[in-house]
N, C-alpha and C positions, 0 to 999 in steps of 0.2 A: 449427592449432599443435599440436606434439606434443611429449612428453617422454620421453627413453630415459635409463635409469640403468644406469650400470656396477654399482652397489651402492647400494640405496635406504637412505638415512640420514636422511631427512626424513619427517615426518607430512604437512605441508601447506606450500604456497606460495601467497602472495598478492602479486601486482603491480599497483600502481596507476599507470596510465599517464596522463600528462598531455602531450599533443603540443604544445600551445602553449607550455609551459615547457621541452619537450624534456628531461624528467625522469621517472624511474620510481623509486617507492618500493617496497621490497621486505620482506615479512614472511615468515619462514621459522621453522617449528616442527619442531624436531629430534626424531628419536626417542628420543634418550638425551642426557643433560647432560654432554657432553664438553667439556672446557676448550680442547681443540685443535682449531678450526675455522677454515678458510681459503676465501676467496671469490676464484675468478679469473673475470675477464670475457673472453670472446671476441666476435667480431662477431655471432654468433647463438646463443651459448650462455652459460650461467651454470654454472661448475663450484663445486660444494661439496665441499671436501676435509676429511675428518676423520681424522686419523693416516694411515694407508695406503689408506684407502677413499675412493671418488669417486662423486658422483651428478652427472649431466649434465641440465642443463634446456635443452631445445631451445627457442630462442624466435625463429624466423625472422621473425615478423611484427613485431619490434622491433628497430629499428637501433641495435645497442649500440655505444657508444663504449668500447673495451676499458680505458683506463687512466682512466676517470671515476669509479671507486668512491669514495664519501665517505660520511661520517656512520655508519661502521661500529660496530655495538653488539652485543654478546651478553650476555644475561642468562638465566640457567639453561639451558633448552633453546630458548631463542628467539634468533634472529639477525635484526637489521634493518640495512639500508643503502640507499643511493641511488645511482643512475647516470644519466649523461646518455644522451640518444639523438641520431642525426642525423635531419634532416628527411627524410621519405619522399619530398617531392617538392622540386625544386631551389629553388623560390621560397617555400615555406611557411614563415611565420615571419619573413620577410624585408621589407624596405621596399616591395618591389615588390607583394607579395601576401600577405595573411594570411587563411586559411580559419578562420572562427569557427564553433565547433560549434552546430548548431541544436538547442536542447533542447525546442523546441515542435512542429517539423514532425514529428517521430517520434511524438508523443503523439497517437493517433488521435482523430478526432471522436467526441464522446460520443454514443451514440444516445439519442434521446427517444422512441422508439417503445414503445408499451404491452406489456406482458406478457400482461395479460389481455384477453379478447375480449368485446365488448358482447354482450348477449343470452344468453352461455353460463352454464350452472348451474355454481357452485362451492361446495365445502364447505371450510371453513379447518380444518386439522390443525395440531397441535403437531408440529415437528419431531423433538423429542427422543423422545417417547413414542408420537407417532402418534395420540393420541386426537383426537376430533371437538371442535371448539371454536365451531363455528357450525351452524346449520340451513343448507339449501341457500338460496344468494343467487345472484340473476340481476341483474347490475349494468346500469343503463340509460345511465350516464354514467362513462366511464373517461378521465380528463384529468391531464395533467402539473402537477405542482405547481411553483410559482416558487422561487426560492431563499429559503433561510431568512432572509436578509439583506436581502431587496427589500421594498419597500412594496407592500402589497396592492392600492393603487391604481394602481400602475404596470404591473398585470397585464391590465388592461382596455384596450380599444382606444379608449374614448373616456369621458368624465366621466360620472358616474351621479348627480350631486348631492351628497347627503349622503353622508360616509364611513361613517355607520352602516349603510348599506345594502349595504355590501361585506362578503362572508362567504366564506372559503375552507373552511368546515364542511361536509363531505359529508353528504347525506341517506342514508337507509337503502337506497338502491338507486344509490348513488354510491361510486366509489373514485377517489381521486387519488394518484398515484403519482411517485417518482423511480426512479432506477436500483436502489435497495437497501431503501426503504421505502415504505409506503402509509399514507395517512390514510382512516380507515373510520369510520362512525357507530358509536358505542359500543353501540347497541341490537343491533347485528349479532352482537356475540360473547357465547357462552355459556360455561359451565364454566371461568371465569377468576376470579382473584382480583386485586384492586386495592387499592393504598395512594393516598396522595394523588398520588404520581407513577408508580409501577412497576405493571406488569401482569405476572403469572405465570400458568403453566397450574395449573388446579385440581388436576389429577391427579399431575403430577410436579413441580411448583413451579419449572419452568424459567422463567427470563427470557423474556418475550416482547416488550415494548415498553414505551411510556410513555403516560401520560394527556397528550395535547397541551393539550385544554381540556375544559369541562364536557360537550361534545358529541362530542368527537373522540378517537379511539385512534391512536397511531402504532405500527404493526407493522413490524418488519422482515422482509424476505423470506430472511433467513438464520435465522429463529427459528420461522417459520410456513411452511406451504405451502398453496397453493390447489389443490385437486383437482378436476378435472372427469372425464369419462367416459373421457378418452384419456391424461391425463398429469397429473403433479404439478409444480407452478411454485414454484421456490424459487431462491435464490442462494447462491454461496458466501462465507462471512463474510470470508476473507482477501482475495478477490477484490474484495469491496466496499470494504475499506479502501482497496486500491491504486487503485480507480476513483476515490475520493474524493481521494486524493493527486494522481492524475493531472489532475482537474479543476481543482484549485488551482494545479498546476505550469502548466497551459495557459494560465492567465489571469494569471499573474505575470510581471512584466518583470525580476525579479531572480533571480540564480543562488542566492542564499542567502535563506531565508525562514522563519518560524517558523509551526508548525501545534500546535494544541491540540485533541485529540481527547477529547471528554468523554461519560461515560456515567453515567446516574442508577442506581445500585445499590441505593440504599435512597430512602425518601421525603424523608430529610433529608441524604442523602450523594450527592456527586457525585465520581466518581474521573475522573482526567485523565491523558492521557500527553502529556507535552511533547515535541515533536519539533523540532529545530532543524537544518534543511536546510543544510549546508554547501555542498554541491554537488549540483544537481539531477540532473546526468547525468555520472557518471564511469565511465570505462572500467577495468575490472579483468580480470585473469587469474588463475584459481585452480586448482590442483592439490592436491587432497584425498583423491585415491583411487589415486594412482599411475599413472593413464591419461593424464597430459599436461594442460598448461595448457589451460583453457577460458575463452573469452572471455565477459564479461557487461557489460551497461551496468546501472549501479545509481545510487541516490540515496545518498551519503554523509551520514549524520545523527549528531547527538547526541540522546539521549532519556532521559527520567527519567519514572518514575510519581509522581502526587502526587494527594493528597486535597484536599478544598476547604478544609480548615483549615490545609494548608501555605502558608509564605510564597511559595514559588515560584508556587504556584497563583494566588493573588491578585494577584501581580505580573504574571503573563502575561495574566490575565483582563482587567486594566486597561489592557494595552498595546495600542493602536489598530492596531499594525503585526501583530499576532498574527491568523492565519487560524483561525477557531473552526469545527470540525464536531462533530456529534453522532453517536455511533456506539452500536452494539448492544453488549451484554455479550459475546457470542462474538467479535465484531469486535475489541474491546479485548483479549480474552485471546490471540487468535491473532496479532494483530500484536506483541504483547509477546513471545510465544514466538518468533515469526520474528526479532525484534530481537535477543533474548538469545542465539539459535542463531548468528546472523551475528557477534555481539560476541565469541564465543569462539574465532575463528580469528585475532584479533588478539592480540599479545603484551600483557601485563598494563599495561605502562608506556604502550601506545598505545590501549588499550581504555577508558581513562577521561579525562575533562576535567572538573575541578572536581566538582561533584556529579551529572555527566551521564556517560552511557556512550556508547562510540562505536561505530556499526553501519553496515551496508549494509541498504538495502530494495531487493530484487530485483524492481521494479515493472515492467521493461521486458522481461522474458523470458516466454515462454508455455510453456515445458516444465514438466511436473509437479511435479518435485522436483529438488534440487540437493543432491548426495551431500556431506557434510562429515565425513570421516573415517567413524567407526561411526554417527554420527546422520545422519539425513535431513531436511534441511530443507524443510519442505513449503512449496512455492511454487505455489499453485494460482491461477496468474495468468490474467486474464480475456482471451479473444480477443474484443476489443472490438466489432469490426465484425459479428461474428456473434453476440456476446451472450456474457456470462459466466454464462448461466443454464443450468440443467439441462434445460430445454425450448428449443431452438434455434428457435423459431417466432415471427415477428413479422407484424403487419398492415402492409401498405405504405401505405395512404392513411388509413383510417378516422378516426383521431383525432389527426391532426396538430394543432398549435396554431395556429389560424388566428383571424382577429378574432371570427368567430361562436362559436368554441369558448371564446375568452377571456370572451366576454359570458356564456356558459352557466355560467360558474363563479358567477355572482351568486347569492346564497341566496334 
């Protein structure tokens, strides 16, 4: 899909395409606040007419119904309207056949393969200042962690008698992992400062993780790196957020759902990002650079930032339908930046809803960045099958979750 302009009079164009509704919502940001703007629809073009100048947006991939323009509105330098589309296929949307969008199949299977290698010597470093945080560690057990919401007793292949014997606390030669954080014995870490809950680097005071319990630290792979003789293993914070969202999307039967991403910023303070997913997978076209419309699959969301003293935080925390995830401080900051930058491409009256902001989450693309005018929206999306990690090396068999490895988790 491309765009050719007789004269460029717009800054950005966003099209939200909903094939099942045969409808497209259009949001245009003009370069100037001119009161005289007309829109003309052709079969495969949108004409933006301002006085004697015209810009033509070519949209051959959308079957435009020429006389279907409705809900036209102009406010300052923003123009919004809606138009209808024809079916791309004869029977699509009719009583004979309806093709439903599969929002699950395109979300790739999440890898459960370990990043670290058994028997390899590692030194943990702070990502921010690169200072050493541990002595050399050689892990003898590298095992995946169950979900935060699961019962530890469900993680074993058979009953072990008293529940008091069940422990997921790693010993000093153990590391238990997920795709974005690890559990490690607290005796392994040096040169850190801890409060009741938060762990920071002794040298630069960067946020590293949390105290999971009296024996265990939770460290995020986007705040520390494990260095061996050949490589440094870490992850990207925004990719880790997208990975968490995809994991929840994959297990949800609903197109709309609520997410609550929480981060312990102080020992007595929890900051949260409340995300109400309106559409898990929405097709949009964007032209924000004059190079033509480009297609993206996104999640359309409402979001707001909340502290643990806010009423919204308490309400969502007590809602059993809310999916809660624990994130690192860099993950929280990067996803907020991502959401706010996406929010800016929408007109003011369409960018807010009550106390929430409207935005797009670009979790289904793998390009490194999306240009939005003069600003670059960093979208370091993960390539899930090869790993979102800076070291693209995995072990094929060694530590798969088998009944024997589940039993090995016993303390």
